[in-house]
BASE-812447 format. One line per 5 residues: for each residue x, y, z of N, C-alpha, C, O. Coordinates in steps of 0.2 Angstrom, whole numbers, always signed. Example, Ala and Ser with C-alpha at 12.3 -4.5 7.8 and 13.67 -1.06 7.14 Angstrom:
REM residues 2
+66:-28:+39:+62:-22:+39:+66:-16:+39:+71:-17:+42 | +64:-11:+35:+68:-5:+36:+64:+0:+39:+67:+6:+40
REM end
This chain:
REM residues 342
-159:+70:-565:-155:+66:-560:-150:+70:-556:-146:+73:-559 | -150:+69:-550:-144:+72:-546:-138:+69:-545:-138:+64:-542 | -132:+72:-548:-126:+68:-547:-121:+71:-542:-119:+77:-541 | -120:+66:-538:-114:+68:-532:-107:+66:-533:-105:+62:-538 | -103:+67:-529:-96:+66:-528:-94:+63:-521:-95:+66:-516
-91:+58:-521:-88:+55:-515:-81:+59:-513:-76:+60:-517 | -81:+62:-507:-75:+66:-505:-69:+62:-504:-69:+56:-504 | -62:+65:-504:-57:+62:-504:-54:+63:-496:-48:+62:-494 | -59:+64:-492:-57:+65:-484:-54:+59:-481:-51:+59:-476 | -55:+53:-484:-53:+46:-482:-49:+42:-486:-48:+36:-486
-46:+47:-491:-42:+44:-496:-44:+43:-502:-48:+47:-504 | -42:+38:-506:-44:+37:-514:-46:+31:-514:-43:+26:-512 | -53:+29:-517:-56:+22:-518:-53:+19:-524:-53:+21:-530 | -51:+12:-523:-50:+8:-530:-52:+2:-526:-54:+0:-520 | -52:-3:-533:-55:-9:-532:-50:-16:-535:-46:-15:-540
-50:-21:-532:-47:-27:-535:-53:-31:-538:-59:-29:-539 | -50:-37:-540:-56:-42:-542:-61:-44:-537:-67:-46:-538 | -59:-43:-530:-65:-44:-525:-67:-40:-521:-72:-41:-517 | -63:-34:-519:-63:-29:-514:-64:-22:-516:-61:-20:-521 | -68:-18:-512:-66:-11:-512:-61:-9:-507:-61:-12:-502
-57:-5:-509:-51:-4:-505:-50:+5:-505:-52:+8:-510 | -46:+7:-499:-44:+13:-499:-38:+14:-498:-35:+12:-494 | -34:+19:-502:-27:+22:-503:-27:+27:-497:-31:+32:-497 | -22:+26:-493:-21:+31:-488:-18:+38:-492:-14:+37:-497 | -21:+44:-490:-18:+49:-493:-17:+54:-487:-21:+55:-483
-11:+58:-487:-10:+63:-483:-14:+69:-483:-16:+70:-488 | -14:+72:-478:-20:+78:-478:-16:+83:-484:-20:+87:-487 | -11:+84:-485:-8:+89:-489:-9:+87:-496:-9:+92:-501 | -11:+81:-497:-12:+79:-504:-20:+79:-506:-22:+78:-511 | -24:+80:-500:-32:+80:-502:-33:+87:-504:-31:+92:-501
-37:+86:-509:-38:+92:-512:-47:+94:-512:-50:+96:-517 | -50:+92:-506:-56:+93:-504:-59:+98:-508:-63:+98:-512 | -57:+104:-504:-61:+110:-506:-59:+113:-513:-63:+117:-515 | -53:+111:-516:-52:+113:-523:-58:+109:-528:-61:+111:-532 | -58:+102:-526:-62:+97:-530:-69:+100:-530:-73:+99:-535
-72:+102:-523:-78:+105:-521:-80:+110:-527:-85:+110:-531 | -76:+115:-527:-75:+121:-531:-77:+119:-538:-81:+121:-541 | -72:+115:-540:-73:+112:-546:-79:+108:-549:-82:+109:-554 | -81:+104:-544:-87:+101:-546:-93:+105:-546:-97:+102:-549 | -94:+111:-542:-98:+116:-541:-99:+120:-549:-104:+121:-551
-93:+120:-551:-93:+124:-558:-95:+119:-563:-98:+121:-568 | -93:+113:-562:-95:+108:-568:-103:+107:-569:-106:+106:-574 | -106:+106:-562:-114:+105:-561:-115:+99:-557:-121:+97:-557 | -110:+96:-554:-113:+92:-548:-116:+95:-544:-116:+101:-542 | -121:+90:-540:-125:+93:-536:-123:+93:-529:-126:+97:-525
-120:+87:-527:-117:+86:-520:-112:+84:-519:-109:+81:-524 | -109:+84:-514:-101:+80:-511:-104:+77:-505:-108:+79:-501 | -101:+72:-504:-103:+66:-498:-96:+65:-495:-91:+64:-498 | -97:+64:-488:-91:+64:-484:-92:+58:-479:-96:+58:-474 | -86:+53:-479:-87:+48:-476:-85:+49:-468:-83:+54:-466
-87:+44:-464:-87:+45:-457:-83:+39:-453:-85:+33:-454 | -79:+40:-449:-76:+35:-444:-73:+39:-438:-70:+44:-440 | -73:+37:-431:-69:+41:-427:-63:+40:-426:-59:+44:-425 | -61:+33:-428:-54:+31:-428:-54:+24:-433:-59:+22:-436 | -48:+22:-433:-47:+16:-436:-42:+12:-432:-36:+13:-431
-46:+5:-429:-43:+0:-426:-36:-2:-430:-36:-3:-436 | -32:-3:-425:-25:-7:-429:-27:-13:-430:-24:-15:-435 | -31:-17:-427:-33:-24:-428:-40:-25:-429:-44:-22:-425 | -42:-27:-434:-50:-27:-435:-52:-34:-439:-48:-36:-443 | -58:-37:-436:-60:-43:-440:-67:-41:-444:-69:-45:-448
-69:-34:-443:-74:-32:-447:-73:-31:-454:-67:-28:-456 | -76:-32:-459:-75:-30:-466:-81:-27:-468:-87:-29:-466 | -80:-23:-474:-85:-19:-477:-89:-24:-481:-86:-29:-483 | -96:-21:-481:-101:-27:-485:-99:-27:-492:-100:-33:-494 | -95:-22:-495:-93:-23:-502:-88:-28:-504:-86:-29:-509
-85:-31:-498:-79:-35:-498:-81:-42:-497:-81:-44:-491 | -81:-47:-503:-84:-53:-501:-79:-58:-497:-80:-63:-494 | -73:-55:-499:-68:-59:-496:-65:-58:-489:-60:-61:-486 | -69:-54:-486:-67:-51:-479:-62:-47:-477:-60:-46:-472 | -57:-45:-484:-52:-41:-483:-54:-34:-481:-59:-31:-484
-50:-31:-476:-51:-24:-474:-51:-18:-480:-47:-19:-484 | -55:-14:-480:-56:-9:-484:-50:-4:-483:-47:-2:-487 | -49:-1:-476:-45:+4:-474:-38:+0:-471:-37:-6:-471 | -33:+5:-470:-27:+3:-468:-27:+3:-461:-31:+7:-459 | -23:-1:-456:-22:+0:-450:-21:+6:-447:-23:+7:-441
-18:+11:-450:-17:+18:-447:-18:+22:-453:-14:+25:-456 | -25:+23:-454:-27:+27:-461:-29:+34:-458:-33:+35:-453 | -26:+40:-463:-27:+45:-463:-35:+47:-464:-38:+46:-469 | -38:+50:-459:-45:+52:-460:-48:+58:-457:-50:+59:-451 | -49:+63:-462:-53:+70:-459:-58:+70:-457:-63:+66:-459
-60:+73:-452:-66:+73:-449:-72:+76:-454:-71:+81:-458 | -78:+73:-454:-83:+75:-459:-86:+82:-458:-85:+86:-463 | -89:+83:-452:-92:+89:-451:-88:+96:-452:-90:+101:-455 | -82:+94:-450:-76:+101:-449:-75:+102:-456:-75:+108:-458 | -74:+97:-461:-72:+98:-467:-78:+101:-471:-77:+105:-475
-84:+98:-469:-90:+100:-474:-90:+108:-472:-92:+112:-476 | -90:+110:-466:-90:+118:-465:-85:+122:-468:-85:+128:-469 | -79:+118:-470:-74:+122:-474:-76:+122:-481:-74:+127:-485 | -79:+117:-484:-83:+116:-490:-88:+122:-491:-88:+126:-496 | -92:+122:-485:-97:+126:-486:-96:+134:-486:-99:+138:-490
-90:+135:-483:-87:+142:-485:-84:+144:-491:-82:+149:-492 | -82:+139:-495:-79:+139:-500:-84:+139:-507:-81:+139:-513 | -90:+137:-506:-95:+136:-512:-101:+139:-510:-102:+141:-504 | -105:+139:-515:-112:+143:-515:-118:+138:-515:-123:+139:-511 | -117:+133:-520:-123:+129:-521:-122:+121:-520:-127:+118:-521
-116:+119:-519:-116:+112:-519:-119:+110:-512:-118:+114:-508 | -122:+105:-512:-125:+101:-506:-120:+97:-502:-115:+95:-504 | -121:+97:-496:-115:+93:-492:-119:+88:-488:-124:+89:-485 | -116:+82:-489:-120:+76:-486:-114:+70:-482:-108:+69:-483 | -117:+68:-477:-113:+63:-474:-114:+57:-477:-120:+55:-479
-109:+52:-477:-110:+45:-481:-105:+41:-476:-99:+41:-477 | -108:+39:-473:-113:+40:-468:-112:+43:-460:-107:+40:-458 | -115:+47:-456:-114:+48:-450:-115:+41:-446:-121:+38:-446 | -111:+39:-443:-112:+32:-438:-115:+35:-432:-112:+37:-427 | -122:+35:-432:-125:+38:-426:-125:+36:-419:-124:+39:-415
-126:+27:-419:-127:+25:-413:-121:+26:-408:-122:+24:-402 | -116:+28:-410:-109:+28:-405:-108:+35:-404:-102:+37:-403 | -112:+40:-405:-112:+47:-406:-116:+50:-402:-122:+48:-403 | -116:+55:-397:-121:+59:-394:-126:+62:-398:-124:+67:-402 | -132:+60:-398:-136:+63:-403:-138:+71:-402:-139:+74:-407
-138:+73:-395:-139:+81:-395:-133:+85:-397:-134:+90:-400 | -126:+82:-397:-121:+85:-400:-122:+85:-407:-122:+90:-410 | -123:+79:-411:-123:+80:-418:-129:+84:-420:-129:+88:-425 | -134:+85:-417:-140:+89:-420:-139:+97:-419:-142:+101:-422 | -135:+97:-414:-132:+105:-413:-127:+106:-418:-126:+112:-421
-123:+102:-420:-118:+102:-425:-120:+103:-432:-118:+107:-436 | -124:+99:-433:-127:+98:-440:-132:+104:-441:-132:+106:-447 | -136:+106:-436:-140:+111:-437:-136:+119:-438:-139:+124:-441 | -130:+119:-435:-125:+124:-436:-123:+123:-443:-124:+128:-447 | -121:+118:-445:-118:+117:-452:-123:+119:-457:-121:+122:-462
-130:+118:-457:-136:+119:-462:-137:+127:-462:-137:+130:-467 | -137:+129:-456:-136:+137:-456:-130:+140:-459:-132:+146:-461 | -125:+138:-459:-118:+141:-460:-118:+140:-468:-116:+144:-472 | -120:+134:-471:-120:+133:-477:-126:+136:-482:-126:+136:-488 | -131:+139:-478:-136:+142:-482:-141:+137:-484:-144:+138:-489
-142:+132:-479:-147:+126:-480:-145:+122:-484:-149:+119:-487 | -138:+120:-486:-137:+115:-490:-135:+107:-487:-131:+103:-490 | -138:+106:-481:-136:+99:-477:-141:+94:-480:-147:+95:-482 | -137:+89:-481:-141:+81:-481:-138:+77:-477:-131:+77:-477 | -141:+75:-472:-139:+70:-467:-139:+63:-468:-144:+60:-468
-134:+60:-471:-135:+53:-471:-132:+50:-464:-127:+51:-462 | -137:+44:-462:-135:+42:-457:-135:+34:-456:-141:+31:-458 | -130:+30:-454:-131:+23:-453:-130:+20:-446:-128:+23:-440 | -130:+14:-446:-129:+11:-440:-124:+9:-439:-123:+6:-433 | -119:+8:-444:-112:+6:-442:-111:-1:-444:-116:-5:-443
-104:-3:-446:-102:-10:-448:-96:-13:-443:-94:-19:-443 | -93:-8:-441:-86:-10:-437:-87:-11:-431:-88:-6:-427 | -87:-17:-428:-88:-19:-421:-84:-16:-416:-87:-14:-411 | -77:-15:-418:-71:-13:-413:-73:-6:-412:-71:-3:-406 | -77:-2:-416:-78:+5:-415:-82:+5:-408:-80:+7:-402
-88:+2:-410:-92:+1:-403:-90:-2:-397:-93:+0:-392 | -85:-6:-397:-82:-9:-391:-77:-4:-387:-76:-4:-381 | -75:+0:-392:-69:+5:-389:-74:+10:-385:-73:+11:-379 | -79:+14:-388:-82:+19:-386:-88:+17:-382:-91:+21:-379 | -90:+10:-380:-93:+7:-375:-100:+7:-376:-105:+8:-371
-102:+7:-383:-109:+6:-385:-111:-1:-388:-107:-5:-390 | -117:-3:-387:-118:-11:-388:-119:-11:-396:-123:-7:-399 | -115:-16:-400:-116:-16:-406:-122:-19:-408:-124:-17:-414 | -124:-24:-404:-130:-28:-405:-137:-23:-407:-141:-25:-410 | -136:-17:-404:-143:-13:-402:-142:-7:-407:-145:-2:-408
-137:-8:-411:-136:-1:-415:-142:+1:-419:-143:+7:-419 | -146:-3:-421:-151:-1:-426:-157:+2:-422:-160:+7:-425 | -158:+0:-416:-164:+3:-412:-160:+9:-409:-164:+14:-408 | -154:+10:-409:-151:+16:-405:-151:+22:-411:-153:+27:-410 | -149:+20:-417:-150:+23:-423:-157:+27:-423:-157:+33:-424
-162:+23:-423:-168:+26:-424:-170:+31:-419:-174:+35:-420 | -168:+29:-412:-169:+36:-407:-165:+40:-409:-168:+46:-407 | -159:+41:-411:-155:+46:-413:-159:+50:-418:-160:+56:-417 | -161:+47:-423:-164:+52:-428:-171:+55:-425:-172:+61:-426 | -175:+52:-422:-180:+55:-419:-177:+61:-414:-181:+66:-413
-172:+61:-411:-169:+66:-407:-168:+72:-412:-170:+77:-410 | -164:+71:-416:-162:+76:-421:-169:+80:-424:-169:+86:-425 | -173:+76:-425:-179:+79:-429:-183:+84:-423:-186:+89:-424 | -183:+81:-417:-187:+85:-412:-182:+91:-410:-184:+97:-409 | -175:+89:-410:-172:+96:-408:-172:+101:-415:-170:+107:-413
-173:+100:-420:-174:+103:-426:-181:+107:-427:-182:+111:-431 | -185:+104:-423:-192:+106:-425:-195:+109:-419:-199:+113:-420 | -194:+106:-413:-199:+108:-406:-196:+114:-402:-190:+114:-402 | -199:+118:-400:-197:+124:-395:-194:+122:-389:-188:+124:-387 | -198:+116:-386:-196:+113:-379:-194:+105:-381:-198:+101:-382
-188:+103:-380:-186:+96:-384:-187:+91:-378:-184:+93:-373 | -190:+86:-378:-190:+81:-373:-190:+74:-378:-192:+74:-383 | -187:+69:-374:-187:+62:-377:-188:+56:-372:-186:+57:-366 | -191:+51:-373:-190:+46:-368:-191:+39:-372:-196:+37:-375 | -185:+36:-372:-184:+30:-376:-180:+24:-371:-179:+25:-365
-179:+19:-374:-176:+14:-371:-167:+16:-370:-163:+13:-366 | -165:+20:-374:-158:+22:-373:-157:+29:-372:-151:+30:-369 | -160:+33:-373:-160:+41:-371:-166:+43:-368:-172:+42:-371 | -165:+47:-363:-171:+49:-359:-169:+57:-355:-165:+58:-351 | -174:+61:-359:-172:+68:-355:-178:+72:-357:-183:+71:-361
-178:+77:-354:-184:+82:-354:-183:+90:-352:-180:+91:-348 | -186:+94:-356:-187:+102:-354:-179:+105:-357:-176:+108:-353 | -178:+103:-363:-172:+106:-366:-174:+112:-371:-180:+112:-374 | -170:+116:-373:-170:+120:-380:-165:+119:-383:-159:+119:-380 | -165:+118:-390:-160:+120:-394:-161:+124:-400:-165:+122:-404
-158:+130:-400:-159:+134:-405:-152:+138:-406:-148:+139:-402 | -152:+140:-413:-156:+141:-418:-157:+134:-421:-154:+129:-421 | -164:+135:-425:-165:+129:-428:-162:+130:-435:-160:+135:-437 | -162:+124:-439:-159:+123:-445:-164:+128:-451:-169:+130:-450 | -159:+129:-456:-164:+134:-461:-169:+130:-465:-174:+133:-467
-168:+124:-465:-172:+120:-469:-178:+117:-466:-177:+114:-461 | -184:+118:-469:-190:+117:-464:-194:+111:-469:-193:+111:-475 | -197:+106:-464:-197:+106:-456:-190:+105:-454:-189:+107:-448 | -186:+102:-456:-178:+100:-454:-174:+99:-462:-178:+99:-467 | -167:+98:-462:-164:+95:-467:-166:+88:-468:-167:+84:-464
-165:+87:-474:-166:+79:-477:-162:+74:-472:-157:+76:-470 | -165:+69:-470:-161:+64:-468:-162:+57:-473:-168:+55:-475 | -157:+54:-473:-156:+48:-477:-153:+42:-474:-147:+43:-471 | -155:+36:-474:-154:+30:-471:-149:+26:-476:-151:+24:-481 | -143:+25:-474:-139:+21:-477:-139:+14:-476:-137:+12:-470
-141:+9:-479:-140:+3:-478:-143:-2:-483:-148:+0:-486 | -140:-9:-483:-142:-14:-489:-145:-20:-486:-144:-25:-488 | -149:-19:-480:-153:-24:-478:-160:-23:-477:-162:-17:-477 | -164:-28:-476:-173:-26:-476:-173:-21:-469:-176:-16:-470 | -170:-23:-464:-172:-19:-458:-169:-12:-459:-172:-8:-455
-164:-10:-463:-162:-5:-465:-168:+0:-468:-170:+6:-467 | -170:-5:-474:-175:-2:-477:-180:+1:-475:-182:+6:-478 | -183:-2:-470:-189:-2:-466:-188:+4:-461:-192:+8:-460 | -183:+5:-458:-181:+10:-454:-180:+17:-457:-182:+22:-454 | -177:+17:-465:-177:+22:-468:-185:+24:-470:-187:+30:-471
-189:+19:-471:-195:+22:-473:-200:+25:-467:-204:+29:-468 | -198:+22:-461:-202:+26:-455:-199:+32:-452:-202:+35:-448 | -192:+33:-454:-189:+38:-450:-186:+43:-454:-185:+49:-452 | -184:+42:-460:-181:+45:-465:-184:+47:-472:-189:+45:-474 | -180:+52:-475:-183:+55:-482:-181:+51:-488:-182:+53:-494
-176:+46:-487:-173:+42:-492:-169:+36:-489:-168:+35:-483 | -168:+32:-494:-164:+26:-493:-157:+26:-498:-157:+27:-504 | -151:+26:-495:-145:+27:-497:-141:+22:-498:-139:+20:-493 | -140:+17:-504:-137:+11:-504:-130:+11:-509:-130:+15:-514 | -126:+8:-507:-120:+7:-510:-119:+0:-515:-121:-6:-514
-116:+2:-520:-114:-2:-526:-108:-1:-527:-106:+2:-532 | -103:-5:-522:-97:-4:-523:-92:-11:-525:-86:-11:-526 | -98:-18:-524:-94:-23:-525:-94:-25:-533:-97:-23:-538 | -91:-30:-533:-88:-32:-541:-95:-35:-545:-96:-35:-551 | -100:-37:-540:-107:-41:-544:-111:-36:-544:-117:-38:-546
-111:-29:-542:-116:-25:-543:-120:-24:-548:-117:-22:-553 | -126:-24:-549:-131:-22:-555:-136:-16:-551:-136:-15:-545 | -139:-12:-557:-143:-7:-555:-149:-9:-552:-151:-6:-547 | -151:-15:-554:-158:-18:-551:-156:-22:-545:-161:-25:-542 | -150:-22:-542:-149:-28:-537:-153:-27:-531:-155:-32:-528
-155:-21:-529:-158:-19:-523:-165:-18:-524:-169:-15:-520 | -168:-21:-529:-176:-19:-531:-179:-22:-524:-184:-19:-522 | -177:-28:-521:-181:-30:-516:-181:-25:-509:-185:-25:-505 | -176:-21:-509:-176:-16:-504:-181:-11:-505:-185:-9:-501 | -181:-9:-511:-186:-4:-513:-192:-6:-512:-196:-2:-509
-195:-13:-513:-201:-16:-511:-201:-16:-504:-207:-14:-502 | -197:-18:-500:-197:-17:-492:-199:-11:-490:-203:-10:-486 | -196:-6:-492:-197:+1:-491:-204:+4:-493:-207:+7:-489 | -206:+1:-499:-213:+4:-501:-218:+0:-496:-223:+2:-494 | -217:-6:-494:-222:-9:-489:-223:-6:-482:-228:-6:-479
-216:-4:-480:-217:+0:-474:-219:+7:-474:-222:+9:-470 | -217:+10:-479:-221:+16:-481:-229:+15:-481:-232:+19:-478 | -232:+11:-485:-239:+10:-485:-241:+8:-477:-246:+11:-475 | -237:+5:-474:-239:+2:-466:-240:+8:-462:-244:+9:-458 | -235:+13:-464:-236:+19:-458:-240:+26:-462:-241:+31:-459
-242:+23:-467:-247:+29:-470:-242:+35:-474:-243:+41:-473 | -237:+33:-477:-233:+37:-480:-232:+37:-487:-232:+31:-490 | -233:+43:-492:-232:+43:-499:-225:+40:-501:-220:+42:-498 | -224:+37:-507:-218:+36:-509:-215:+42:-512:-209:+43:-512 | -219:+47:-514:-217:+54:-517:-214:+58:-511:-211:+64:-513
-213:+56:-505:-210:+59:-500:-202:+56:-498:-198:+57:-494 | -202:+51:-502:-195:+46:-500:-191:+45:-507:-193:+44:-513 | -185:+46:-506:-180:+46:-512:-176:+41:-511:-174:+38:-506 | -175:+38:-518:-169:+32:-518:-163:+36:-520:-163:+41:-524 | -157:+33:-517:-151:+36:-518:-145:+30:-519:-146:+24:-517
-140:+31:-523:-135:+26:-524:-129:+29:-524:-128:+35:-526 | -124:+26:-522:-116:+28:-523:-112:+21:-526:-112:+15:-523 | -110:+23:-531:-107:+19:-537:-100:+20:-538:-97:+26:-538 | -97:+14:-538:-90:+14:-541:-89:+16:-548:-92:+13:-552 | -85:+21:-549:-84:+23:-556:-78:+24:-558:-74:+27:-554
-76:+22:-564:-69:+22:-568:-69:+24:-575:-71:+20:-578 | -68:+30:-577:-70:+32:-585:-63:+29:-588:-58:+32:-587 | -64:+24:-593:-59:+23:-597:-59:+24:-604:-64:+26:-606 | -54:+22:-609:-55:+23:-615:-58:+17:-619:-55:+12:-617 | -63:+17:-623:-67:+12:-625:-63:+6:-627:-65:+0:-626
-57:+7:-630:-52:+1:-632:-50:-3:-626:-48:-8:-626 | -50:+0:-620:-47:-3:-614:-50:-10:-612:-56:-11:-612 | -46:-15:-611:-49:-22:-609:-55:-21:-605:-60:-25:-605 | -54:-17:-599:-59:-17:-594:-66:-14:-597:-71:-15:-593 | -66:-10:-602:-72:-8:-606:-75:-13:-610:-80:-11:-613
-72:-19:-611:-76:-23:-616:-81:-27:-613:-80:-29:-608 | -86:-29:-617:-92:-33:-616:-91:-40:-618:-89:-40:-624 | -93:-45:-614:-95:-46:-609:-91:-44:-604:-85:-43:-605 | -93:-45:-597:-89:-45:-592:-88:-38:-589:-85:-37:-584 | -89:-33:-593:-88:-26:-590:-91:-24:-582:-96:-26:-581
-88:-22:-578:-91:-21:-571:-95:-15:-571:-94:-11:-576 | -101:-14:-567:-104:-9:-568:-100:-3:-566:-95:-3:-562 | -102:+3:-569:-99:+9:-567:-92:+10:-571:-89:+16:-571 | -89:+5:-574:-82:+5:-577:-83:+4:-585:-86:-1:-587 | -80:+10:-588:-80:+9:-596:-80:+17:-599:-78:+22:-596
-82:+17:-605:-81:+22:-609:-87:+27:-605:-91:+25:-602 | -86:+34:-607:-91:+39:-605:-98:+37:-607:-103:+38:-604 | -99:+34:-613:-105:+31:-616:-108:+26:-612:-114:+26:-611 | -104:+20:-611:-106:+16:-606:-108:+17:-599:-113:+15:-596 | -104:+22:-596:-106:+23:-589:-112:+28:-589:-116:+29:-584
-113:+32:-595:-119:+35:-594:-124:+30:-595:-129:+31:-592 | -124:+25:-599:-129:+20:-600:-130:+17:-592:-136:+15:-591 | -124:+16:-588:-126:+13:-582:-130:+19:-578:-135:+17:-575 | -128:+25:-578:-133:+30:-574:-140:+30:-577:-145:+31:-574 | -140:+28:-583:-148:+29:-585:-152:+22:-582:-158:+22:-581
-147:+18:-581:-151:+11:-580:-153:+13:-572:-159:+10:-570 | -150:+16:-568:-150:+18:-561:-157:+23:-562:-162:+22:-558 | -158:+27:-566:-163:+31:-566:-170:+27:-568:-175:+28:-565 | -169:+22:-572:-175:+17:-574:-176:+14:-568:-182:+12:-568 | -172:+13:-563:-173:+9:-558:-176:+13:-551:-177:+10:-545
-177:+20:-553:-181:+25:-548:-175:+28:-544:-177:+33:-540 | -168:+28:-545:-164:+33:-542:-164:+40:-544:-163:+42:-550 | -165:+44:-538:-165:+50:-541:-158:+54:-540:-156:+59:-542 | -154:+50:-535:-147:+53:-534:-142:+47:-534:-143:+42:-532 | -137:+50:-539:-130:+45:-541:-123:+49:-537:-121:+54:-539
-122:+44:-534:-115:+48:-530:-109:+44:-534:-109:+38:-534 | -105:+47:-537:-99:+44:-540:-93:+43:-534:-91:+48:-531 | -91:+37:-534:-85:+36:-530:-80:+34:-535:-79:+28:-537 | -76:+38:-536:-72:+38:-543:-66:+32:-541:-62:+33:-536 | -64:+28:-545:-59:+23:-544:-53:+27:-545:-53:+32:-549
-48:+27:-541:-40:+29:-542:-36:+23:-542:-34:+23:-536 | -33:+19:-545:-29:+14:-544:-23:+15:-541:-22:+13:-535 | -19:+20:-545:-14:+23:-542:-13:+26:-536:-7:+26:-533 | -19:+29:-533:-19:+32:-527:-16:+39:-529:-13:+41:-524 | -16:+42:-534:-13:+49:-536:-19:+54:-536:-24:+52:-539
-19:+59:-532:-25:+64:-533:-26:+67:-539:-32:+70:-540 | -21:+67:-544:-23:+68:-551:-27:+64:-554:-30:+66:-559 | -27:+58:-553:-32:+52:-556:-39:+55:-553:-44:+55:-558 | -40:+57:-548:-47:+60:-546:-50:+65:-550:-55:+65:-553 | -45:+70:-550:-46:+76:-554:-47:+75:-561:-52:+78:-564
-44:+70:-564:-45:+69:-571:-51:+64:-572:-54:+64:-578 | -54:+62:-567:-61:+57:-567:-66:+63:-567:-71:+62:-570 | -65:+68:-562:-70:+73:-561:-71:+77:-569:-77:+78:-571 | -65:+79:-571:-66:+83:-577:-69:+80:-583:-73:+83:-586 | -67:+73:-583:-69:+69:-589:-76:+67:-588:-80:+68:-593
-79:+66:-582:-86:+65:-581:-90:+71:-582:-96:+71:-584 | -87:+77:-579:-90:+83:-579:-92:+85:-587:-97:+87:-588 | -87:+84:-591:-87:+85:-598:-92:+81:-602:-96:+83:-606 | -91:+75:-601:-94:+69:-606:-99:+65:-604:-103:+63:-607 | -100:+66:-596:-105:+61:-594:-112:+65:-590:-118:+65:-591
-109:+69:-586:-114:+74:-582:-119:+78:-585:-124:+78:-583 | -118:+82:-591:-123:+85:-594:-130:+80:-595:-135:+81:-592 | -128:+76:-599:-133:+70:-601:-136:+67:-594:-142:+65:-593 | -131:+66:-589:-134:+61:-583:-139:+66:-579:-144:+63:-576 | -137:+73:-580:-142:+76:-576:-149:+77:-579:-154:+77:-575
-149:+77:-585:-156:+77:-589:-161:+71:-588:-167:+71:-590 | -157:+66:-586:-161:+59:-585:-167:+60:-580:-166:+63:-575 | -173:+58:-581:-179:+58:-577:-180:+51:-573:-181:+46:-576 | -179:+52:-567:-179:+45:-563:-187:+42:-565:-192:+46:-566 | -186:+35:-565:-194:+32:-565:-197:+31:-559:-194:+32:-554
-203:+30:-560:-208:+28:-554:-210:+34:-550:-210:+40:-552 | -213:+32:-544:-216:+37:-539:-212:+41:-534:-214:+46:-531 | -206:+38:-534:-202:+40:-529:-200:+47:-528:-200:+50:-534 | -198:+51:-522:-197:+57:-522:-190:+59:-527:-185:+56:-526 | -191:+63:-531:-186:+66:-536:-180:+71:-533:-174:+71:-535
-182:+74:-528:-176:+79:-525:-177:+79:-518:-181:+76:-514 | -171:+82:-515:-171:+82:-507:-170:+89:-506:-170:+92:-501
REM end
């Protein structure tokens, strides 16, 4: 099983009884490059980077993990750019794969994104995973003048444009939202036919879009009621769409990002019953990772909880997970016929 880490470029994650929340973290306290180096040493496979252009001061949009409707981000939230930080990490590591979690494609120019991430794949020596999503914060779309209601269809066109830019000598596209012809975009990414593209989503339309257009489905398990088998219906939806378009499930990967907090076995939050997914002793958390493997997930991304908002919390969680969970987690074999690697 491939184990990843969610980067601290948008701050530090924590939870209350209902919500996924983000502690704001000033740039001088972010340890993204140091954490990436240490994760590479410990044997983590990848680092995943969040994406937003800006943060609305006022917003009625809530993250899907927040059943109360509470905002995950603060009104003035410090956020480092994903692609720029990924390039810095690429220059500081040798093996760690670099992934977006996820690029909000429909309000960005797809030709610019294709150029930027092809460059990143080249500079990293072929280590890019492009996670793409349709977005959930309506206010972002309103500000940049893009139609929120059509974001799914626009995202699908963006993904096709990326692939054509990365594989065609002469690039053209004729769609409902983009139309151009007789372009070139060189050099091409190092990975052939192109860097893997995974779609981030937790609704049936997203599962179908992933199956049509992408190399995997990337799902979030950050809410209090998350279980490893919760999205079996999305796997089934993806499988039906793969069959419809004539694709083999062995070409398509299942991925999860999960809220993780390692505790002493005697901690009240580690006690059964009532223990939340991903929270508990190293043995309990390893059992949770194993449950994801049993449900066909080949990639498991740790979004470590840091209730105090202290960068040392994140490093301590990385070190403990790396020593007490990671070796056995990497040895797990995902069940089923889904793709095992990207």
